[in-house]
C-alpha positions, 0 to 999 in steps of 0.5 A: 140857091143862096138866101137873099142875103147872099145873092150876089146881085142883091149884095152888089146893090147894097154894097159900098163901092171902092175905086183904085186907091180906095179901101173900106172897112165895114161891119154891116154892108158888103164891099165891092170893086172892079179890077183889072190888073189891080189887086184887091185884098180882103181882110176878115176878123171872124170874131167881130165880123169885120170886113175890109177891102182895098184896091191898089194899082201898083205894088209900091210907090215910086221912091222919088215920087212927089205926087201923092196920087201915086202913093194912094195907088200903091200896095205898100201904102194901101196894105198898111192903111187897111191893116191899121184901120181894121186894128183901130176898129178892134180887129186882132191881127192873129184872127185875120184871114185874107182873100185876094183877087185881080192881077189880070193881064187885060191889056196885052201891050203892058210891058211892066207885068203890073198884074203879076207884080201886084199878085206877088206883092199881095202874097208876099206882104200877107206872108210877111205879116203872118196873115193866112191867104185863105183864097185867091184868084189871080192872073188871066186875061179878064177883069173881075167884080168882087163883092166881100161880106162882113157877116161871114167873110164870104167873097164873090168873084165874077170874071168878066170878059174884057169886051164888056163896055164897063171893063173897057173903061178899066182897060183904057184907064190902065193903059193911060196910066201905064203910058204915064209911068214908062214915058220919060218925064218932060224936061222943063226949060223954064227957070225955077223962081225961088221965093224968099 
């Protein structure tokens, strides 16, 4: 049995929760998130006992997007922010170790393979940056609850069936977001007014 400091239920109670588009870097509190097709990458500096986690919904931001909402949900943005925050708090890139989770196929109607694309993006990004991926749990028809600790860089990943009530909220949010991505933008018939 794990000591109380490593009991997942106690860690979850103490943890700082992050939502899609969020990230956190902690040296004292655990960090937690709930994932569907999203991916969370955990970075750890063992010398400083500094842990960071992000939670992204898409691999990259749309090139023509004028909406900042998509930017914060994108992996390319989220990974840069997480890495830079870790470095600003004293972490050394050559000491960083990564663990990554998520990328599930919890909405079977999704045609965009978002979970698989997110997983591939995370692995490619870490490889390109030279950060070793020490552990991963990707894919499958379930969501995941992840808890990451700064004291030893331990990650706890609990797979959850998509029939659970809290998971159904994740499924609905991801389905709605996917529909907004594949639905063509409505053409506006209004004339644009230019102010000068």
